[in-house]
Predicted model as a PDB file, atoms N, CA, C, CB and O in Angstrom, pLDDT in the B-factor column:
MODEL        1                                                                  
ATOM      1  N   UNK A   1     -14.129 -10.623   7.120  1.00 95.00           N  
ATOM      2  CA  UNK A   1     -14.059 -10.914   8.480  1.00 95.00           C  
ATOM      3  C   UNK A   1     -13.549 -12.400   8.615  1.00 95.00           C  
ATOM      4  CB  UNK A   1     -15.449 -10.674   9.155  1.00 95.00           C  
ATOM      5  O   UNK A   1     -13.930 -13.274   7.836  1.00 95.00           O  
ATOM      6  N   UNK A   2     -12.680 -12.634   9.628  1.00 96.00           N  
ATOM      7  CA  UNK A   2     -12.326 -13.998   9.884  1.00 96.00           C  
ATOM      8  C   UNK A   2     -12.717 -14.237  11.357  1.00 96.00           C  
ATOM      9  CB  UNK A   2     -10.778 -14.281   9.594  1.00 96.00           C  
ATOM     10  O   UNK A   2     -12.428 -13.443  12.252  1.00 96.00           O  
ATOM     11  N   UNK A   3     -13.413 -15.418  11.551  1.00 96.00           N  
ATOM     12  CA  UNK A   3     -13.744 -15.789  12.941  1.00 96.00           C  
ATOM     13  C   UNK A   3     -13.033 -17.082  13.190  1.00 96.00           C  
ATOM     14  CB  UNK A   3     -15.310 -15.925  13.192  1.00 96.00           C  
ATOM     15  O   UNK A   3     -13.134 -18.018  12.397  1.00 96.00           O  
ATOM     16  N   UNK A   4     -12.280 -17.150  14.334  1.00 92.00           N  
ATOM     17  CA  UNK A   4     -11.442 -18.297  14.700  1.00 92.00           C  
ATOM     18  C   UNK A   4     -11.663 -18.597  16.129  1.00 92.00           C  
ATOM     19  CB  UNK A   4      -9.956 -18.042  14.430  1.00 92.00           C  
ATOM     20  O   UNK A   4     -12.132 -17.747  16.886  1.00 92.00           O  
ATOM     21  N   UNK A   5     -11.318 -19.853  16.540  1.00 89.00           N  
ATOM     22  CA  UNK A   5     -11.505 -20.294  17.882  1.00 89.00           C  
ATOM     23  C   UNK A   5     -10.181 -20.949  18.400  1.00 89.00           C  
ATOM     24  CB  UNK A   5     -12.707 -21.282  17.954  1.00 89.00           C  
ATOM     25  O   UNK A   5      -9.191 -21.047  17.675  1.00 89.00           O  
ATOM     26  N   UNK A   6     -10.217 -21.365  19.616  1.00 83.00           N  
ATOM     27  CA  UNK A   6      -9.253 -22.170  20.227  1.00 83.00           C  
ATOM     28  C   UNK A   6      -7.831 -21.560  20.324  1.00 83.00           C  
ATOM     29  CB  UNK A   6      -9.211 -23.410  19.512  1.00 83.00           C  
ATOM     30  O   UNK A   6      -6.831 -22.189  19.977  1.00 83.00           O  
ATOM     31  N   UNK A   7      -7.798 -20.281  20.822  1.00 77.00           N  
ATOM     32  CA  UNK A   7      -6.459 -19.750  21.000  1.00 77.00           C  
ATOM     33  C   UNK A   7      -5.802 -20.404  22.181  1.00 77.00           C  
ATOM     34  CB  UNK A   7      -6.487 -18.241  21.176  1.00 77.00           C  
ATOM     35  O   UNK A   7      -6.507 -20.777  23.119  1.00 77.00           O  
ATOM     36  N   UNK A   8      -4.521 -20.566  22.201  1.00 75.00           N  
ATOM     37  CA  UNK A   8      -3.537 -20.232  21.094  1.00 75.00           C  
ATOM     38  C   UNK A   8      -3.176 -21.356  20.232  1.00 75.00           C  
ATOM     39  CB  UNK A   8      -2.280 -19.695  21.646  1.00 75.00           C  
ATOM     40  O   UNK A   8      -1.995 -21.660  20.066  1.00 75.00           O  
ATOM     41  N   UNK A   9      -4.162 -22.004  19.661  1.00 82.00           N  
ATOM     42  CA  UNK A   9      -3.903 -23.104  18.695  1.00 82.00           C  
ATOM     43  C   UNK A   9      -3.318 -22.555  17.378  1.00 82.00           C  
ATOM     44  CB  UNK A   9      -5.225 -23.894  18.400  1.00 82.00           C  
ATOM     45  O   UNK A   9      -3.385 -21.353  17.120  1.00 82.00           O  
ATOM     46  N   UNK A  10      -2.758 -23.426  16.567  1.00 86.00           N  
ATOM     47  CA  UNK A  10      -2.176 -23.014  15.300  1.00 86.00           C  
ATOM     48  C   UNK A  10      -3.223 -22.353  14.441  1.00 86.00           C  
ATOM     49  CB  UNK A  10      -1.561 -24.203  14.568  1.00 86.00           C  
ATOM     50  O   UNK A  10      -2.909 -21.352  13.797  1.00 86.00           O  
ATOM     51  N   UNK A  11      -4.442 -22.838  14.386  1.00 89.00           N  
ATOM     52  CA  UNK A  11      -5.432 -22.299  13.522  1.00 89.00           C  
ATOM     53  C   UNK A  11      -5.763 -20.781  13.883  1.00 89.00           C  
ATOM     54  CB  UNK A  11      -6.694 -23.189  13.609  1.00 89.00           C  
ATOM     55  O   UNK A  11      -5.978 -19.948  13.002  1.00 89.00           O  
ATOM     56  N   UNK A  12      -5.786 -20.502  15.160  1.00 90.00           N  
ATOM     57  CA  UNK A  12      -5.931 -19.151  15.586  1.00 90.00           C  
ATOM     58  C   UNK A  12      -4.820 -18.254  15.222  1.00 90.00           C  
ATOM     59  CB  UNK A  12      -6.106 -19.114  16.976  1.00 90.00           C  
ATOM     60  O   UNK A  12      -5.038 -17.119  14.798  1.00 90.00           O  
ATOM     61  N   UNK A  13      -3.557 -18.763  15.386  1.00 91.00           N  
ATOM     62  CA  UNK A  13      -2.370 -18.008  15.024  1.00 91.00           C  
ATOM     63  C   UNK A  13      -2.387 -17.770  13.487  1.00 91.00           C  
ATOM     64  CB  UNK A  13      -1.061 -18.774  15.477  1.00 91.00           C  
ATOM     65  O   UNK A  13      -2.104 -16.653  13.054  1.00 91.00           O  
ATOM     66  N   UNK A  14      -2.704 -18.764  12.675  1.00 93.00           N  
ATOM     67  CA  UNK A  14      -2.719 -18.548  11.207  1.00 93.00           C  
ATOM     68  C   UNK A  14      -3.795 -17.599  10.791  1.00 93.00           C  
ATOM     69  CB  UNK A  14      -2.906 -19.857  10.470  1.00 93.00           C  
ATOM     70  O   UNK A  14      -3.587 -16.778   9.897  1.00 93.00           O  
ATOM     71  N   UNK A  15      -5.023 -17.693  11.459  1.00 95.00           N  
ATOM     72  CA  UNK A  15      -6.071 -16.725  11.199  1.00 95.00           C  
ATOM     73  C   UNK A  15      -5.674 -15.317  11.464  1.00 95.00           C  
ATOM     74  CB  UNK A  15      -7.243 -17.038  11.993  1.00 95.00           C  
ATOM     75  O   UNK A  15      -5.993 -14.415  10.688  1.00 95.00           O  
ATOM     76  N   UNK A  16      -4.970 -15.107  12.569  1.00 94.00           N  
ATOM     77  CA  UNK A  16      -4.502 -13.847  13.009  1.00 94.00           C  
ATOM     78  C   UNK A  16      -3.525 -13.292  11.957  1.00 94.00           C  
ATOM     79  CB  UNK A  16      -3.850 -13.968  14.394  1.00 94.00           C  
ATOM     80  O   UNK A  16      -3.601 -12.131  11.553  1.00 94.00           O  
ATOM     81  N   UNK A  17      -2.655 -14.124  11.556  1.00 95.00           N  
ATOM     82  CA  UNK A  17      -1.639 -13.655  10.543  1.00 95.00           C  
ATOM     83  C   UNK A  17      -2.260 -13.265   9.207  1.00 95.00           C  
ATOM     84  CB  UNK A  17      -0.590 -14.756  10.288  1.00 95.00           C  
ATOM     85  O   UNK A  17      -1.861 -12.305   8.549  1.00 95.00           O  
ATOM     86  N   UNK A  18      -3.285 -14.085   8.837  1.00 96.00           N  
ATOM     87  CA  UNK A  18      -3.947 -13.782   7.568  1.00 96.00           C  
ATOM     88  C   UNK A  18      -4.765 -12.457   7.716  1.00 96.00           C  
ATOM     89  CB  UNK A  18      -4.886 -14.989   7.133  1.00 96.00           C  
ATOM     90  O   UNK A  18      -4.775 -11.649   6.787  1.00 96.00           O  
ATOM     91  N   UNK A  19      -5.393 -12.245   8.779  1.00 96.00           N  
ATOM     92  CA  UNK A  19      -6.208 -11.073   8.950  1.00 96.00           C  
ATOM     93  C   UNK A  19      -5.296  -9.861   8.950  1.00 96.00           C  
ATOM     94  CB  UNK A  19      -7.043 -11.154  10.245  1.00 96.00           C  
ATOM     95  O   UNK A  19      -5.687  -8.840   8.384  1.00 96.00           O  
ATOM     96  N   UNK A  20      -4.121  -9.895   9.536  1.00 96.00           N  
ATOM     97  CA  UNK A  20      -3.238  -8.783   9.482  1.00 96.00           C  
ATOM     98  C   UNK A  20      -2.748  -8.523   8.092  1.00 96.00           C  
ATOM     99  CB  UNK A  20      -2.109  -8.992  10.386  1.00 96.00           C  
ATOM    100  O   UNK A  20      -2.727  -7.368   7.665  1.00 96.00           O  
ATOM    101  N   UNK A  21      -2.345  -9.559   7.348  1.00 96.00           N  
ATOM    102  CA  UNK A  21      -1.852  -9.428   6.022  1.00 96.00           C  
ATOM    103  C   UNK A  21      -2.901  -8.883   5.064  1.00 96.00           C  
ATOM    104  CB  UNK A  21      -1.352 -10.734   5.550  1.00 96.00           C  
ATOM    105  O   UNK A  21      -2.607  -8.066   4.191  1.00 96.00           O  
ATOM    106  N   UNK A  22      -4.116  -9.347   5.244  1.00 97.00           N  
ATOM    107  CA  UNK A  22      -5.228  -8.924   4.344  1.00 97.00           C  
ATOM    108  C   UNK A  22      -5.961  -7.600   4.878  1.00 97.00           C  
ATOM    109  CB  UNK A  22      -6.288 -10.129   4.221  1.00 97.00           C  
ATOM    110  O   UNK A  22      -6.797  -7.015   4.189  1.00 97.00           O  
ATOM    111  N   UNK A  23      -5.611  -7.205   6.065  1.00 97.00           N  
ATOM    112  CA  UNK A  23      -6.187  -6.056   6.708  1.00 97.00           C  
ATOM    113  C   UNK A  23      -7.730  -6.174   6.877  1.00 97.00           C  
ATOM    114  CB  UNK A  23      -5.838  -4.819   5.909  1.00 97.00           C  
ATOM    115  O   UNK A  23      -8.494  -5.259   6.572  1.00 97.00           O  
ATOM    116  N   UNK A  24      -8.118  -7.332   7.371  1.00 97.00           N  
ATOM    117  CA  UNK A  24      -9.560  -7.576   7.610  1.00 97.00           C  
ATOM    118  C   UNK A  24      -9.721  -7.950   9.135  1.00 97.00           C  
ATOM    119  CB  UNK A  24     -10.128  -8.771   6.628  1.00 97.00           C  
ATOM    120  O   UNK A  24      -8.791  -8.460   9.761  1.00 97.00           O  
ATOM    121  N   UNK A  25     -10.880  -7.688   9.670  1.00 97.00           N  
ATOM    122  CA  UNK A  25     -11.168  -7.905  11.093  1.00 97.00           C  
ATOM    123  C   UNK A  25     -11.023  -9.293  11.495  1.00 97.00           C  
ATOM    124  CB  UNK A  25     -12.510  -7.465  11.434  1.00 97.00           C  
ATOM    125  O   UNK A  25     -11.331 -10.178  10.697  1.00 97.00           O  
ATOM    126  N   UNK A  26     -10.566  -9.582  12.705  1.00 97.00           N  
ATOM    127  CA  UNK A  26     -10.439 -10.879  13.331  1.00 97.00           C  
ATOM    128  C   UNK A  26     -11.331 -10.939  14.533  1.00 97.00           C  
ATOM    129  CB  UNK A  26      -8.999 -11.168  13.717  1.00 97.00           C  
ATOM    130  O   UNK A  26     -11.179 -10.156  15.471  1.00 97.00           O  
ATOM    131  N   UNK A  27     -12.287 -11.885  14.514  1.00 96.00           N  
ATOM    132  CA  UNK A  27     -13.087 -12.145  15.661  1.00 96.00           C  
ATOM    133  C   UNK A  27     -12.551 -13.485  16.312  1.00 96.00           C  
ATOM    134  CB  UNK A  27     -14.628 -12.229  15.254  1.00 96.00           C  
ATOM    135  O   UNK A  27     -12.397 -14.519  15.662  1.00 96.00           O  
ATOM    136  N   UNK A  28     -12.303 -13.370  17.565  1.00 94.00           N  
ATOM    137  CA  UNK A  28     -11.648 -14.520  18.245  1.00 94.00           C  
ATOM    138  C   UNK A  28     -12.544 -14.992  19.397  1.00 94.00           C  
ATOM    139  CB  UNK A  28     -10.205 -14.123  18.790  1.00 94.00           C  
ATOM    140  O   UNK A  28     -12.913 -14.215  20.277  1.00 94.00           O  
ATOM    141  N   UNK A  29     -12.890 -16.316  19.365  1.00 93.00           N  
ATOM    142  CA  UNK A  29     -13.575 -16.980  20.437  1.00 93.00           C  
ATOM    143  C   UNK A  29     -12.502 -17.989  20.988  1.00 93.00           C  
ATOM    144  CB  UNK A  29     -14.962 -17.701  19.929  1.00 93.00           C  
ATOM    145  O   UNK A  29     -12.370 -19.104  20.483  1.00 93.00           O  
ATOM    146  N   UNK A  30     -11.791 -17.578  21.977  1.00 87.00           N  
ATOM    147  CA  UNK A  30     -10.607 -18.320  22.332  1.00 87.00           C  
ATOM    148  C   UNK A  30     -10.807 -19.695  23.030  1.00 87.00           C  
ATOM    149  CB  UNK A  30      -9.808 -17.475  23.192  1.00 87.00           C  
ATOM    150  O   UNK A  30      -9.942 -20.570  22.984  1.00 87.00           O  
ATOM    151  N   UNK A  31     -12.030 -19.846  23.698  1.00 86.00           N  
ATOM    152  CA  UNK A  31     -12.201 -21.079  24.518  1.00 86.00           C  
ATOM    153  C   UNK A  31     -10.911 -21.272  25.350  1.00 86.00           C  
ATOM    154  CB  UNK A  31     -12.490 -22.375  23.588  1.00 86.00           C  
ATOM    155  O   UNK A  31     -10.290 -22.335  25.352  1.00 86.00           O  
ATOM    156  N   UNK A  32     -10.560 -20.221  26.030  1.00 78.00           N  
ATOM    157  CA  UNK A  32      -9.207 -20.154  26.684  1.00 78.00           C  
ATOM    158  C   UNK A  32      -9.104 -21.027  27.905  1.00 78.00           C  
ATOM    159  CB  UNK A  32      -8.874 -18.719  27.087  1.00 78.00           C  
ATOM    160  O   UNK A  32      -9.887 -20.887  28.845  1.00 78.00           O  
ATOM    161  N   UNK A  33      -8.124 -21.946  27.900  1.00 75.00           N  
ATOM    162  CA  UNK A  33      -7.764 -22.736  29.015  1.00 75.00           C  
ATOM    163  C   UNK A  33      -6.660 -21.834  29.776  1.00 75.00           C  
ATOM    164  CB  UNK A  33      -7.220 -24.231  28.540  1.00 75.00           C  
ATOM    165  O   UNK A  33      -5.461 -22.089  29.664  1.00 75.00           O  
ATOM    166  N   UNK A  34      -7.064 -20.943  30.428  1.00 68.00           N  
ATOM    167  CA  UNK A  34      -6.122 -19.951  30.948  1.00 68.00           C  
ATOM    168  C   UNK A  34      -5.105 -20.539  31.951  1.00 68.00           C  
ATOM    169  CB  UNK A  34      -6.893 -18.828  31.612  1.00 68.00           C  
ATOM    170  O   UNK A  34      -4.053 -19.937  32.169  1.00 68.00           O  
ATOM    171  N   UNK A  35      -5.381 -21.637  32.528  1.00 71.00           N  
ATOM    172  CA  UNK A  35      -4.409 -22.262  33.387  1.00 71.00           C  
ATOM    173  C   UNK A  35      -3.287 -22.885  32.593  1.00 71.00           C  
ATOM    174  CB  UNK A  35      -5.063 -23.291  34.248  1.00 71.00           C  
ATOM    175  O   UNK A  35      -2.222 -23.148  33.151  1.00 71.00           O  
ATOM    176  N   UNK A  36      -3.491 -23.138  31.274  1.00 67.00           N  
ATOM    177  CA  UNK A  36      -2.486 -23.751  30.425  1.00 67.00           C  
ATOM    178  C   UNK A  36      -1.759 -22.788  29.558  1.00 67.00           C  
ATOM    179  CB  UNK A  36      -3.094 -24.769  29.589  1.00 67.00           C  
ATOM    180  O   UNK A  36      -0.712 -23.131  29.009  1.00 67.00           O  
ATOM    181  N   UNK A  37      -2.305 -21.500  29.394  1.00 72.00           N  
ATOM    182  CA  UNK A  37      -1.700 -20.526  28.502  1.00 72.00           C  
ATOM    183  C   UNK A  37      -0.599 -19.726  29.180  1.00 72.00           C  
ATOM    184  CB  UNK A  37      -2.753 -19.596  27.972  1.00 72.00           C  
ATOM    185  O   UNK A  37      -0.816 -19.175  30.259  1.00 72.00           O  
ATOM    186  N   UNK A  38       0.547 -19.652  28.583  1.00 74.00           N  
ATOM    187  CA  UNK A  38       1.561 -18.712  29.040  1.00 74.00           C  
ATOM    188  C   UNK A  38       1.427 -17.367  28.485  1.00 74.00           C  
ATOM    189  CB  UNK A  38       2.871 -19.198  28.731  1.00 74.00           C  
ATOM    190  O   UNK A  38       1.891 -17.097  27.377  1.00 74.00           O  
ATOM    191  N   UNK A  39       0.773 -16.456  29.253  1.00 72.00           N  
ATOM    192  CA  UNK A  39       0.494 -15.139  28.678  1.00 72.00           C  
ATOM    193  C   UNK A  39       1.718 -14.307  28.421  1.00 72.00           C  
ATOM    194  CB  UNK A  39      -0.408 -14.390  29.564  1.00 72.00           C  
ATOM    195  O   UNK A  39       1.622 -13.241  27.813  1.00 72.00           O  
ATOM    196  N   UNK A  40       2.874 -14.767  28.871  1.00 75.00           N  
ATOM    197  CA  UNK A  40       4.130 -14.071  28.608  1.00 75.00           C  
ATOM    198  C   UNK A  40       4.611 -14.266  27.157  1.00 75.00           C  
ATOM    199  CB  UNK A  40       5.200 -14.559  29.582  1.00 75.00           C  
ATOM    200  O   UNK A  40       5.477 -13.525  26.691  1.00 75.00           O  
ATOM    201  N   UNK A  41       4.073 -15.226  26.468  1.00 80.00           N  
ATOM    202  CA  UNK A  41       4.453 -15.543  25.066  1.00 80.00           C  
ATOM    203  C   UNK A  41       4.025 -14.290  24.306  1.00 80.00           C  
ATOM    204  CB  UNK A  41       3.737 -16.917  24.483  1.00 80.00           C  
ATOM    205  O   UNK A  41       2.834 -13.985  24.349  1.00 80.00           O  
ATOM    206  N   UNK A  42       4.889 -13.529  23.608  1.00 85.00           N  
ATOM    207  CA  UNK A  42       4.568 -12.320  22.973  1.00 85.00           C  
ATOM    208  C   UNK A  42       3.502 -12.405  21.946  1.00 85.00           C  
ATOM    209  CB  UNK A  42       5.716 -11.790  22.402  1.00 85.00           C  
ATOM    210  O   UNK A  42       2.610 -11.557  21.953  1.00 85.00           O  
ATOM    211  N   UNK A  43       3.517 -13.417  21.003  1.00 86.00           N  
ATOM    212  CA  UNK A  43       2.478 -13.540  20.056  1.00 86.00           C  
ATOM    213  C   UNK A  43       1.090 -13.829  20.532  1.00 86.00           C  
ATOM    214  CB  UNK A  43       2.832 -14.507  19.185  1.00 86.00           C  
ATOM    215  O   UNK A  43       0.115 -13.488  19.862  1.00 86.00           O  
ATOM    216  N   UNK A  44       0.981 -14.451  21.678  1.00 84.00           N  
ATOM    217  CA  UNK A  44      -0.341 -14.673  22.259  1.00 84.00           C  
ATOM    218  C   UNK A  44      -0.944 -13.337  22.648  1.00 84.00           C  
ATOM    219  CB  UNK A  44      -0.262 -15.617  23.486  1.00 84.00           C  
ATOM    220  O   UNK A  44      -2.049 -12.993  22.226  1.00 84.00           O  
ATOM    221  N   UNK A  45      -0.183 -12.560  23.485  1.00 85.00           N  
ATOM    222  CA  UNK A  45      -0.692 -11.302  23.815  1.00 85.00           C  
ATOM    223  C   UNK A  45      -0.992 -10.451  22.720  1.00 85.00           C  
ATOM    224  CB  UNK A  45       0.147 -10.664  24.627  1.00 85.00           C  
ATOM    225  O   UNK A  45      -2.043  -9.810  22.733  1.00 85.00           O  
ATOM    226  N   UNK A  46      -0.131 -10.363  21.700  1.00 90.00           N  
ATOM    227  CA  UNK A  46      -0.246  -9.495  20.516  1.00 90.00           C  
ATOM    228  C   UNK A  46      -1.559  -9.971  19.784  1.00 90.00           C  
ATOM    229  CB  UNK A  46       1.096  -9.602  19.544  1.00 90.00           C  
ATOM    230  O   UNK A  46      -2.377  -9.114  19.450  1.00 90.00           O  
ATOM    231  N   UNK A  47      -1.776 -11.197  19.542  1.00 90.00           N  
ATOM    232  CA  UNK A  47      -2.979 -11.691  18.906  1.00 90.00           C  
ATOM    233  C   UNK A  47      -4.284 -11.341  19.604  1.00 90.00           C  
ATOM    234  CB  UNK A  47      -2.885 -13.133  18.788  1.00 90.00           C  
ATOM    235  O   UNK A  47      -5.273 -10.997  18.957  1.00 90.00           O  
ATOM    236  N   UNK A  48      -4.278 -11.433  20.939  1.00 90.00           N  
ATOM    237  CA  UNK A  48      -5.453 -11.043  21.752  1.00 90.00           C  
ATOM    238  C   UNK A  48      -5.704  -9.564  21.640  1.00 90.00           C  
ATOM    239  CB  UNK A  48      -5.260 -11.424  23.230  1.00 90.00           C  
ATOM    240  O   UNK A  48      -6.834  -9.129  21.421  1.00 90.00           O  
ATOM    241  N   UNK A  49      -4.616  -8.767  21.794  1.00 90.00           N  
ATOM    242  CA  UNK A  49      -4.814  -7.349  21.710  1.00 90.00           C  
ATOM    243  C   UNK A  49      -5.226  -6.840  20.333  1.00 90.00           C  
ATOM    244  CB  UNK A  49      -3.590  -6.680  22.124  1.00 90.00           C  
ATOM    245  O   UNK A  49      -6.022  -5.907  20.220  1.00 90.00           O  
ATOM    246  N   UNK A  50      -4.699  -7.436  19.322  1.00 93.00           N  
ATOM    247  CA  UNK A  50      -5.022  -7.025  17.996  1.00 93.00           C  
ATOM    248  C   UNK A  50      -6.314  -7.554  17.370  1.00 93.00           C  
ATOM    249  CB  UNK A  50      -3.949  -7.385  17.173  1.00 93.00           C  
ATOM    250  O   UNK A  50      -6.671  -7.149  16.264  1.00 93.00           O  
ATOM    251  N   UNK A  51      -7.002  -8.435  18.050  1.00 94.00           N  
ATOM    252  CA  UNK A  51      -8.288  -8.984  17.638  1.00 94.00           C  
ATOM    253  C   UNK A  51      -9.291  -7.837  17.667  1.00 94.00           C  
ATOM    254  CB  UNK A  51      -8.743 -10.178  18.569  1.00 94.00           C  
ATOM    255  O   UNK A  51      -9.311  -6.996  18.565  1.00 94.00           O  
ATOM    256  N   UNK A  52     -10.101  -7.857  16.653  1.00 95.00           N  
ATOM    257  CA  UNK A  52     -11.198  -6.826  16.514  1.00 95.00           C  
ATOM    258  C   UNK A  52     -12.194  -6.984  17.694  1.00 95.00           C  
ATOM    259  CB  UNK A  52     -11.978  -6.990  15.099  1.00 95.00           C  
ATOM    260  O   UNK A  52     -12.565  -6.057  18.414  1.00 95.00           O  
ATOM    261  N   UNK A  53     -12.563  -8.234  17.792  1.00 95.00           N  
ATOM    262  CA  UNK A  53     -13.628  -8.621  18.810  1.00 95.00           C  
ATOM    263  C   UNK A  53     -13.149  -9.940  19.421  1.00 95.00           C  
ATOM    264  CB  UNK A  53     -15.138  -8.790  18.131  1.00 95.00           C  
ATOM    265  O   UNK A  53     -12.702 -10.829  18.696  1.00 95.00           O  
ATOM    266  N   UNK A  54     -13.243 -10.078  20.799  1.00 94.00           N  
ATOM    267  CA  UNK A  54     -13.031 -11.288  21.423  1.00 94.00           C  
ATOM    268  C   UNK A  54     -14.367 -11.707  22.105  1.00 94.00           C  
ATOM    269  CB  UNK A  54     -11.860 -11.181  22.402  1.00 94.00           C  
ATOM    270  O   UNK A  54     -14.957 -10.946  22.872  1.00 94.00           O  
ATOM    271  N   UNK A  55     -14.792 -12.884  21.806  1.00 94.00           N  
ATOM    272  CA  UNK A  55     -15.976 -13.435  22.445  1.00 94.00           C  
ATOM    273  C   UNK A  55     -15.647 -14.416  23.550  1.00 94.00           C  
ATOM    274  CB  UNK A  55     -16.837 -14.104  21.427  1.00 94.00           C  
ATOM    275  O   UNK A  55     -15.260 -15.558  23.303  1.00 94.00           O  
ATOM    276  N   UNK A  56     -15.807 -13.948  24.758  1.00 93.00           N  
ATOM    277  CA  UNK A  56     -15.529 -14.827  25.915  1.00 93.00           C  
ATOM    278  C   UNK A  56     -16.786 -15.696  26.148  1.00 93.00           C  
ATOM    279  CB  UNK A  56     -15.159 -13.971  27.231  1.00 93.00           C  
ATOM    280  O   UNK A  56     -17.893 -15.158  26.160  1.00 93.00           O  
ATOM    281  N   UNK A  57     -16.647 -16.994  26.330  1.00 91.00           N  
ATOM    282  CA  UNK A  57     -17.767 -17.902  26.504  1.00 91.00           C  
ATOM    283  C   UNK A  57     -18.161 -18.046  27.944  1.00 91.00           C  
ATOM    284  CB  UNK A  57     -17.443 -19.240  25.939  1.00 91.00           C  
ATOM    285  O   UNK A  57     -19.241 -18.570  28.217  1.00 91.00           O  
ATOM    286  N   UNK A  58     -17.415 -17.649  28.808  1.00 91.00           N  
ATOM    287  CA  UNK A  58     -17.694 -17.689  30.302  1.00 91.00           C  
ATOM    288  C   UNK A  58     -17.317 -16.437  30.997  1.00 91.00           C  
ATOM    289  CB  UNK A  58     -16.950 -18.831  30.970  1.00 91.00           C  
ATOM    290  O   UNK A  58     -16.475 -15.720  30.456  1.00 91.00           O  
ATOM    291  N   UNK A  59     -17.828 -16.093  32.111  1.00 93.00           N  
ATOM    292  CA  UNK A  59     -17.477 -14.947  32.891  1.00 93.00           C  
ATOM    293  C   UNK A  59     -16.043 -15.028  33.386  1.00 93.00           C  
ATOM    294  CB  UNK A  59     -18.421 -14.803  34.041  1.00 93.00           C  
ATOM    295  O   UNK A  59     -15.323 -14.032  33.469  1.00 93.00           O  
ATOM    296  N   UNK A  60     -15.638 -16.322  33.728  1.00 89.00           N  
ATOM    297  CA  UNK A  60     -14.247 -16.564  34.229  1.00 89.00           C  
ATOM    298  C   UNK A  60     -13.280 -16.223  33.110  1.00 89.00           C  
ATOM    299  CB  UNK A  60     -14.039 -18.075  34.706  1.00 89.00           C  
ATOM    300  O   UNK A  60     -12.277 -15.541  33.321  1.00 89.00           O  
ATOM    301  N   UNK A  61     -13.595 -16.706  31.921  1.00 88.00           N  
ATOM    302  CA  UNK A  61     -12.690 -16.371  30.799  1.00 88.00           C  
ATOM    303  C   UNK A  61     -12.543 -14.858  30.571  1.00 88.00           C  
ATOM    304  CB  UNK A  61     -13.201 -17.023  29.515  1.00 88.00           C  
ATOM    305  O   UNK A  61     -11.446 -14.334  30.377  1.00 88.00           O  
ATOM    306  N   UNK A  62     -13.674 -14.201  30.605  1.00 91.00           N  
ATOM    307  CA  UNK A  62     -13.593 -12.753  30.482  1.00 91.00           C  
ATOM    308  C   UNK A  62     -12.763 -12.110  31.573  1.00 91.00           C  
ATOM    309  CB  UNK A  62     -14.962 -12.167  30.494  1.00 91.00           C  
ATOM    310  O   UNK A  62     -11.944 -11.238  31.283  1.00 91.00           O  
ATOM    311  N   UNK A  63     -12.950 -12.519  32.833  1.00 91.00           N  
ATOM    312  CA  UNK A  63     -12.123 -11.954  33.948  1.00 91.00           C  
ATOM    313  C   UNK A  63     -10.650 -12.188  33.724  1.00 91.00           C  
ATOM    314  CB  UNK A  63     -12.527 -12.571  35.301  1.00 91.00           C  
ATOM    315  O   UNK A  63      -9.829 -11.303  33.964  1.00 91.00           O  
ATOM    316  N   UNK A  64     -10.287 -13.465  33.228  1.00 88.00           N  
ATOM    317  CA  UNK A  64      -8.867 -13.685  33.070  1.00 88.00           C  
ATOM    318  C   UNK A  64      -8.306 -12.831  31.831  1.00 88.00           C  
ATOM    319  CB  UNK A  64      -8.602 -15.244  32.872  1.00 88.00           C  
ATOM    320  O   UNK A  64      -7.150 -12.409  31.852  1.00 88.00           O  
ATOM    321  N   UNK A  65      -9.122 -12.606  30.811  1.00 89.00           N  
ATOM    322  CA  UNK A  65      -8.684 -11.781  29.693  1.00 89.00           C  
ATOM    323  C   UNK A  65      -8.514 -10.392  30.177  1.00 89.00           C  
ATOM    324  CB  UNK A  65      -9.666 -11.828  28.524  1.00 89.00           C  
ATOM    325  O   UNK A  65      -7.514  -9.775  29.810  1.00 89.00           O  
ATOM    326  N   UNK A  66      -9.405  -9.814  30.986  1.00 91.00           N  
ATOM    327  CA  UNK A  66      -9.284  -8.481  31.500  1.00 91.00           C  
ATOM    328  C   UNK A  66      -8.062  -8.368  32.384  1.00 91.00           C  
ATOM    329  CB  UNK A  66     -10.528  -8.088  32.255  1.00 91.00           C  
ATOM    330  O   UNK A  66      -7.301  -7.405  32.296  1.00 91.00           O  
ATOM    331  N   UNK A  67      -7.886  -9.336  33.214  1.00 87.00           N  
ATOM    332  CA  UNK A  67      -6.638  -9.396  34.081  1.00 87.00           C  
ATOM    333  C   UNK A  67      -5.370  -9.345  33.204  1.00 87.00           C  
ATOM    334  CB  UNK A  67      -6.619 -10.737  34.966  1.00 87.00           C  
ATOM    335  O   UNK A  67      -4.379  -8.734  33.602  1.00 87.00           O  
ATOM    336  N   UNK A  68      -5.389  -9.940  32.088  1.00 85.00           N  
ATOM    337  CA  UNK A  68      -4.273 -10.014  31.160  1.00 85.00           C  
ATOM    338  C   UNK A  68      -4.046  -8.720  30.436  1.00 85.00           C  
ATOM    339  CB  UNK A  68      -4.493 -11.103  30.173  1.00 85.00           C  
ATOM    340  O   UNK A  68      -2.989  -8.512  29.842  1.00 85.00           O  
ATOM    341  N   UNK A  69      -5.042  -7.831  30.479  1.00 86.00           N  
ATOM    342  CA  UNK A  69      -4.902  -6.514  29.830  1.00 86.00           C  
ATOM    343  C   UNK A  69      -5.776  -6.324  28.580  1.00 86.00           C  
ATOM    344  CB  UNK A  69      -3.462  -6.301  29.450  1.00 86.00           C  
ATOM    345  O   UNK A  69      -5.591  -5.352  27.847  1.00 86.00           O  
ATOM    346  N   UNK A  70      -6.681  -7.196  28.340  1.00 88.00           N  
ATOM    347  CA  UNK A  70      -7.606  -7.111  27.213  1.00 88.00           C  
ATOM    348  C   UNK A  70      -8.715  -6.173  27.650  1.00 88.00           C  
ATOM    349  CB  UNK A  70      -8.169  -8.535  26.788  1.00 88.00           C  
ATOM    350  O   UNK A  70      -9.214  -6.326  28.765  1.00 88.00           O  
ATOM    351  N   UNK A  71      -9.120  -5.233  26.856  1.00 86.00           N  
ATOM    352  CA  UNK A  71     -10.209  -4.400  27.217  1.00 86.00           C  
ATOM    353  C   UNK A  71     -11.557  -5.099  27.218  1.00 86.00           C  
ATOM    354  CB  UNK A  71     -10.246  -3.267  26.322  1.00 86.00           C  
ATOM    355  O   UNK A  71     -11.876  -5.868  26.311  1.00 86.00           O  
ATOM    356  N   UNK A  72     -12.352  -4.819  28.261  1.00 86.00           N  
ATOM    357  CA  UNK A  72     -13.627  -5.561  28.438  1.00 86.00           C  
ATOM    358  C   UNK A  72     -14.577  -5.062  27.286  1.00 86.00           C  
ATOM    359  CB  UNK A  72     -14.284  -5.300  29.942  1.00 86.00           C  
ATOM    360  O   UNK A  72     -15.717  -5.516  27.186  1.00 86.00           O  
TER     361      UNK A  72                                                      
ENDMDL                                                                          
END                                                                             
């Protein structure tokens, strides 16, 4: 299992790529600054959708992720 934070930073992107290549679960705690993230960027959406688990640290972050199409 890989656990990464700070999406969409480079470390989260790299962790996502490694988890896909190695076929191991990705746990993502994004600490999402949703006002700064462009959810239209394809790899951001794909990384969020393909994460095995997303840990939202606030209710507002969870609400924004659900609005974006991430399952609660």
